[in-house]
Residue, then its C-alpha position, 0 to 999 in steps of 0.5 A: n341782363l337784357i333777357n331779364g329785364v334788367p338794364i346792365g348800365v352799360k354806356l356805349s357809342n352810337g358807333i358800337l350801338k348802331h354796328l349792334l343793330g346792323q346799322e352800321k354804314n349809317l354811321d356819321w360824325t355825329d356819332l362822334e358826340h359820345f365817344d370822342e367829345k374833342m373830335f365831335h366838337t372839331f368837326k361840327r366847327w369844320m362842318d358848320d364852316t361855309p367857305t366862301p369862294r376865295s378860302e375854298t381854294h386856298q384854306t388848308y388845314g395841315l392835316h392829311f387824310a392820315i392819322y395816328d392810330n392809337v390802338s395799333k400805334s402807327e400811322v394808317l391811310l384813311c384812303e389810299h395815298g391819304d398821305q399825300i392828300e392835304l385837307t382842304n374845305e373841298n374835300k372836308a367832308r371826306y375826311v370826316y367821314l372816313y376818320t369817323k368810320h376808321r375810329l368807330t369801326l375799322n380799328v376794332t372790327t374783330q371786337l365789334q364781330g364778336l359783340q355783333k354775334g354774341f348780341w344776336s345770339l340773344l336777339p335774333c338779327s333778322v327782327v332786331h332792326k325792325f324793333l330797336s332803334v339806337d336810342n331803344l337799345r341804348q335805354a335798355l342797356t343803361g336803364s329807363d323808366e320808358l323802356n322795359i326791353l322784357y316786352i321788347y323781347i316778347y314782341i320780338y318772338i311773337y312776331m317770329y312766330i306770326c311771320d312764320 
């Protein structure tokens, strides 16, 4: 476990790691890479595609701001009246953001809050984000010769006593 400096071999997506660190507002479509590789590559193609002025107004993707959610087994609107908003080059960045936010957090909010509460009971949230990045936390959980979580844990507690 993290307290004893032993990696637990858990691989979590960037979305979950950012949530644990209190950085869920920093989610973007690239966080899908380790969660849903197919959508990540789809969005990468969309975002890399530079439309011409003519295609900007005419190209649509045959989608609306609504998705089928496998968790709730129902259609979910990504925004108000999403089922009526057609996905175009003009609004694709907004769609990608809303889709990512839904997939990585909104449909599992309760579970993420429980995970975050447990994590912060081990490492205080008031200082965790000052010392751990998403990459550091990933290394701590999966194991790496480059990072020893025990040293980070000691450093955090020393910092807490100095700052109090």
